N, C-alpha and C positions, 0 to 999 in steps of 0.2 A: 208723694211727698211722703218725710216720716217726723216725730218729733221735732229735732233739729234744723229741720228746713222750714217751719213752721214757728220757728221762734228767731230766726234768722229775720223770713219776710216780716214780721212782728217790727222786730228791731228798725229794719231797715225802713219800713215806713212812717213809722213816728221815731222822730230823730231825736227825741228827746232822752228816751227809752235807750238804755244801753243792752246790750244780752243778756246780761245777769238778770234787768228787770223783767225782761221781756220771758225770759224761762223762767222766773215765780209768778208773771202772771199766769202762762202756760198750766204752769205746774198746780196752780190753784183753780183755777176750771176745771181741771182734770179731776182733781183730788174732789173737788166739790159734787161733779156731777156724777164721780165713784159711790160717793159714799151719800148719797141722794139713792142711787139706783140698789145698793145695799141695803136700806131701809123700806125699799121699794115703793118707793114715789117716784113718778113718770118723771124725763126733762125731757121740755122741749122749747127745743131754739127755733125760732118764725122763722120761714121760709128756706131753712135746714133740714131740719128734720124733728124725730122725735126717738128716744130712746127710752122703754120700759122693758119692765123681767116678764118674760115668758114663763108660764108653767109647764113642765114634762112630765104626766102622770107615771107613776109606776108601772112598769112592763114586766115583759118576762124576753130575757134574749137566749144569745145562744151562744158557745163558747166558740169560735171558728176554729180550733185546735183541737176540741174531741167531740164537739157538736153535743154536748151536754146543754138541760137548762138553767139561765143563770138568771136570778132576779135583779131588775137593774131598777133601785131605788129613785124615787120622786127627787127631780132637778130642775132648780130655775138659770134659766139661760134670759142673757142682754140679747133685745132683738133692737132694729134700727128700722125706722120709718121713716124713707126720705119725705120730707116735702115738696111741694108742687113749682118753687121754684128753682130747686137743685134740680129734681127730676127734668123740669124743661133745660137748666143750663147742660145737663147731663146728654140728652139727646140731640139739644142744637149740637152740643160739640160732637158727636158720634155722626150724626147729618154731614157735616163740614171736614171731616177729619178724612185726610188724604191716604190712600191706601200705599201702605207699606210692601216692596217686593220681599218676597218670603227666602 
């Protein structure tokens, strides 16, 4: 599912909303989550999961083409931890999945 599919699903489920309204709602939600993470806050959606920022400390790396040591600076990366309900739904779906021929 991508952003367009999500917008279509919201517009379908909530008949009074137009596709344009659903697009605006999705945009506001994602922008708000992005800004909260950028400020260093954690975003938690009950039964779905939580988004947080993980710190990656500076380290020494190697240039793959020359083998020369390179200093890699500290980074902050978004991290998602699924909630219990999401994990159970995914595991239940995986248990009930039909194997497809290769």
